[in-house]
N, C-alpha and C positions, 0 to 999 in steps of 0.2 A: 459563595459556598452554598447558600440556601437554594439558589437556582440549580446548582449541580446535584445536590442530594435529592431533588424532586424528580430527577431523571428516572425513567422506568427501569433502568439498570439496577437501581437499588430497591426495587419493589419487594423482592424476596427478603432482603435484609430488614426492610421496614416491618415486615410481618413478624420476623423472629426477634428483632431488637428495635422496638418503636422509637427509642431514644438514642439510637446509635450516634446521631450527629453531636450529642453532648460530649462524646469522647474525641472529637476531632478539633484540633487547634489550628486554625488557618494562619499562615504567615504571608504577609504582603511582600511581594518581590517581583523582579523583572529580569529575565535572563539576558535581555539586550543591554543592560546597564552594568557598570562595574560593581563587583562584589554582590551581584544579584539584586542590588537595590534593597537589601534587607536592613532594617533599622538596627541600631546598636542594641536596643532592648531585646528585639526578637533574636538577634544573633547570639546574645548572651544566653537566652533560653535554649536555643538549639545546641549550643556548646555544652550546656549543663545537662540536658535531658536526652539527647539523641544517641542511640547506639547502632542503628542500622539506617543506611541511606540507599535509596533506589533513585539513581539519576536517570530519568526517562525523558526529561524535557528536551525537545529538539524541534527544528523546523524540518519537515519532511518534503517540502516543496522542491521538486527537482531543479526548477529553473530559478530558484531564489537568488537574489543579488548576493554577490560574494561577501560584501560587507556584513549584511544581516546574517547570512549563513555562518560566517566566522564568529560573530558575536554570540550567537545562540549555541552553535554546535561545538565550538572550540573554547572560546573564552569562558563560557559558563562552566565548562569542565575544570578549567584552571581555578575558578572561584570556588567550586564545590570541593576540590582537593585541598585548597588552602583552608577552607572552613573545617573540613573533616580532620585536619591535622591538629586542630585545637580541641577536639572532642575527647575527653578522658574516658568516656564510656564506650567508645566506638568499637564495634565488633566486626562489622562488615559493610563494605560499599560495593554496590553493583552498578557499573556504568553500562547502560543499554546502548549498544552500537547497532550495527546492521550486518547481516551475513554478506552484504554486497560491498562492504568496505574492503578495499584492496582487491576488487573484483577482477582486476586485470591479471591476477595471478591464478594459474590453474595447475593443480587443484588449490583451493584456498584452505589452508590448514589452520588449526587452533594455535596460532603463534603470532608474534608481532612481525610486521614487515616494514621495510624502509619506506617512509612517507614521501610523497611527491615534493614536499617542502617541510622544513622544520617547523614545528608548531609555534614556538616562540617567535620565529621570524614572520610567520603569517599574521600573528596577532599584532606585531609591531607594524607590519605593512599596512593593514587595514586602519590602524590608528594614525598613520602618517599621511596616507594618500586620500584625496577627495574621492567621493563616490563615483563621479563621472569617469575619472581616470581608472579606477578599479574596474568599472564595467567594461571599459575599453580593453583592458589587458586580461580580462577573465578567460577568454578562450586559450590564450597562451599560458596563463597561469595554471589552469586545471589540466592542461596537456591531454594525456590519454584517458583521464577520468571522464566518464560519460556525462557528469553534471556536477553542480556545486554541492549537492547533497552528499554524494559518494565522496567527493574530494574532502569536504570538511569533516565528515565522520572518520575518514582515514587518518587525517591529520590529528584529530582528537585522541585517537589511540596512541599516537606518538607522544603526546603530552603525558599521558598516564605512564607510559614506559619510562620517560625521563624523570618524572617528578613524584610518582606515587608509590615508590617501592618501600616506603617506610610505614604505609598504612595497609590494613587488610582490605584490599580492593581486587576486583575481578571484572572481566568484560564479558557481557552476554550479547551474542550476535544472533538475533532472530532473523528468520526469512521474511517473507511478505506477510505482515500481520493483517488478518481479516476478521470476520465476525466471530462471536463466541460459538462454541460447539455445544456445551450443555449447561454451563453455569455462568452467572447466577440465573440468566434466562437464555434460552436458545436463540441464536441468530442475531443477537444485538450488534448493531454497527451504527456509528454516528458520523462517518465521513465517506467521501467518494475518492479517496486516494488510490492510485495504482489500479489493480484489476477490478476493484469495486466500482470505479467510475466507468470502466469498459462494460462491466456486466450490467450496470444500471442503464447505460445507453442502449445496450442490446435489448434488454427487457422492455424498454420504452418503444422499441421499434424504430429507433433512430439510426443506430450503427449497424452496417451490413457487411463490413469488410475490415480485417485487421492485418497489418503487415507483420507476419509472425511465422515462425517455423513450428508447426504443430508437434514435431517429434522432440522438441526441447523440453526438459523438465522445468517446472515452475515450483518454487519452494514456498508454498503457502503454509502458514501456521495460524491456527485459530487464536483469538485474543485471550480466551481463558486459559488455554494450555500454555500460552506464552507467559502470562502472569504467574502461573504456578511454577513454571520453569525458572523464572527470575527469583521467586522465593526460595526454591530448592538450591539455586546457585548461591544465594546469600548464606544459607546454612553451611554449604561446603566451604565457601570462602572463609567464613569465620573459623572453621576447623583447620583448613589448610594453612592459613597464615600464622596460626599458633606455632606451627613447626617451621616457619620461615621458608616456606616453599615459594617458587616463582609465582608471578601474577598469573592466575588461571584465565584462560579464554575458552568460552563455550560457543561452538557453532550449533545453533538450534535450528535444524532443518529436517526435512522429511526424507532422509536418505533411505530408511528402512520401509518407507511407504510412498514410493514415487508417484508423481502426478505430472503428466505432460500437458502442454497447452492444448493439444488436440483433444485429450480426454476432458479437459476443463470446458472446452466449447461444447462437446457432446452433452455434458452435464447441464450447461446453460439451456440448450435447446430442449432437453428432456424435461427438466424440472420447471423451466420457464413456461412450458405449455401447461403444466399441472397447476402452477400458482401464478397465472398472469395478473397483471395490474390493470385496473379499470382506467388508470391514467395513461396507458399506452396509446400512442397515436397510430400504431400499425402492428401487425404481427411480427414476431422476431424471426427474420430470415438472415442467416449469418454465414460467412465463409472466412477462412484464413488462407493467406498465400505468402510464400517466401520470395515471390518474384515481384520486384518493385513495379515494373510496367503494368502487370495485371492489377496490382493494388491501386495504382493511379487511375487505371481505366474504371474500376469499380467506384472509386471516389468521385470521379467526374460524372459518371452516368447514373449511379445509384444514390449518391449523396447530394452533390452540388446542383445537378440539373433539376431533380424534383424539388429541391429547396428553393431554387430560383423561380420555378413555375409557381409554387405555392406562395412564396413571398410576394411575387408580382400580383397574384390574385388578391392577396390580403391587402396590399397597398391600394389596389383599385377599389376595394370595398371599404376603404377608410380605416382598416385595422393595422396594427403595428406588425410589420414583418420581422420575424425573429429566427426563422429556421437557419438562414445562412450564418448568423452569429453563433447559433448553437453548434453548427457543424465546424465552424472555425475553432471553437473550444475543443470539440471532440478530436479534430485532426491534430491540434497542438498536443493534447494528452497522448494520442496515439504515437506521435513522433517522439515524445519524451520516453515512452515505454519501449520503443522499437529496439533499443540497444539490448534490453533484457529479453525481449521476445525473439531476437535473432542470433544471440550468442550463448552457447551452452556454457553453464557454470557447473563446476564440480566442487564439492566440499568434503572435508573429512571431519568426523565428530567423535573420535575415540574418547576424548576427555568427557564429553557429555554422556556418552554411554556408560562410562565408568561411574559417573555420578548417579545415574539411574540404578545401577546395580547396588549402590550403597543404601538406597531407600528401602524401608521396610514395606511389606504389603499394605499396611495401614496407611503409610505416608503416600505410597503410589496411588492409592484410591483418593485420599483426601486432597492431595496436590497432583491431580492427574495431569501429566505432561509428557507421556510417552507417545510420540507421533506414530509409532508402529501399531498402536491399538486404536487409532482413529479409523472410522469407517467413512470413506469419502462419500458414498451414496447418501448415507444418513446426514452427513455434514452439509452437503450441497442443498438438500431439500430445506434445511433450516436456514442456510445462508441466503437463499433466494427469497424465502418467506420474510427473513429479517430485512432485506433490502426493500421489499414491498412495504413492510410495516413501518420501519424506522427511517428510511431514506425518502421514499416516495409518499410517506404519510397516508398510505392506503390500507385501511383496516381490513382484517380478514373477513369481516361480514360482507364485504363487497365481492368476494370471490365468485359466487354464482353468476352475477352480472358480468364480471370480468371474463369468465370463460365463454359466455355467450358472445361478448364483444370480440374476443380473440378469434372464435370460429368464424364470425362474420368477416373480420379483417382477412382471415386466411382464404376464405372463398373469394373475396374481392381481389386478393393478391393473385390467386390462380387464374381468375377471369382476366385480370390485367395482363398477365403473362400470355394467355391465349390470344388476347386481342393484339398484343405487340407482335406475336409470332405470325398471326394472320396478315397484319400490315406488312411485315417484312417479306412474307411469302408473295403477297400481291406485287410488292415493289420488285422483288427478284424476278418474278414471271414477266413483269412489264419490261424490265431491262433486257432479259433474255430475248423476249419477242422483238424488241427494238433492234437488238444486235443482229438477229436473224434477218429481219427486214432490210436493215442497212447494209450488212456485209454478206448476206446470203447470196447464193448463185442466182443469176437472172433466169 
């Protein structure tokens, strides 16, 4: 906990409340173990004191092994619900799912869907079978689900539907959560999941092609707006369940303020040039294509071939070759995201919009969570600055040197393109000349 609260994310809070950490009571636990591995003493404290639960813990790794994904994303939900049923002061439970649960339905509405497998059966299955056998049957098990993350988050919702109707609970389904928009600090991000990993690779000058349909909408939601939306949901859940209404589900997406993958890439190229990183190894040159053969051509000639040449030179100089390994990770990440980059998803969010209308102007400002009021241009400038600062650990003070370096790389890139064009022209002329000499008239 001490390490956590030293994070720069809490710098604003430290200024206003220097002793805020004294109000935090840490509970030791582990979502991979039965009953969350919470001690009896801590469990009694939680039962006695807690009135609101935000269940946000999850593994978001797309290719997580099915056993671990089920333990964290499904069984922990079971344990949270069992714990919450003992809490006499309980007012609200918010289970954070994902907008991409049940993503094989179009449109995806704010309601429950039939799961690919019953939640209790899946829990029993991973308890009975060894991990090797589970890995072997995973492709057959998840079926049309794109990965184990979506599969287990979908099944977890089924458990809530079956076993949680007696408690004040709701499901919050956010889109792709990225860096903060304006609070507590702009642009804060601490992971490279999803598009943040793609963006980081582009800004580093590593990634130059993505298998993607640029016309498809991507449903990004900033981290601070998402947190505020979860809090607002907890408030409405507490009120709704007083009147024994159905379990509410909120699709938190950017329907009223759409963003396509194509526009996202334009933002990267525009703002990436304004706030380049000194740690970049080349200028960012990037394209998207929805045609697999073109994507593979770019991968081999713009990723793997240069990486092979540079790694070979590094090896000959006694240095550790690493570019090919980096590209293997980039391509693996790209393949995991391709389902979402190539398949259009549509969401309805009337229930969420209804919640927004209930908020007072003061609450809408204090708990800012209306995606329609977000300005994408402003957001992306802070997003890329945040990646530079918090992911690449490149302080803003190096920006002047980084811009000089970026311009140098850009000129080198253009010179290299010209050189390659000249070589190809010479080769073409030589081939044509040979053909004329060989097959021309005597």
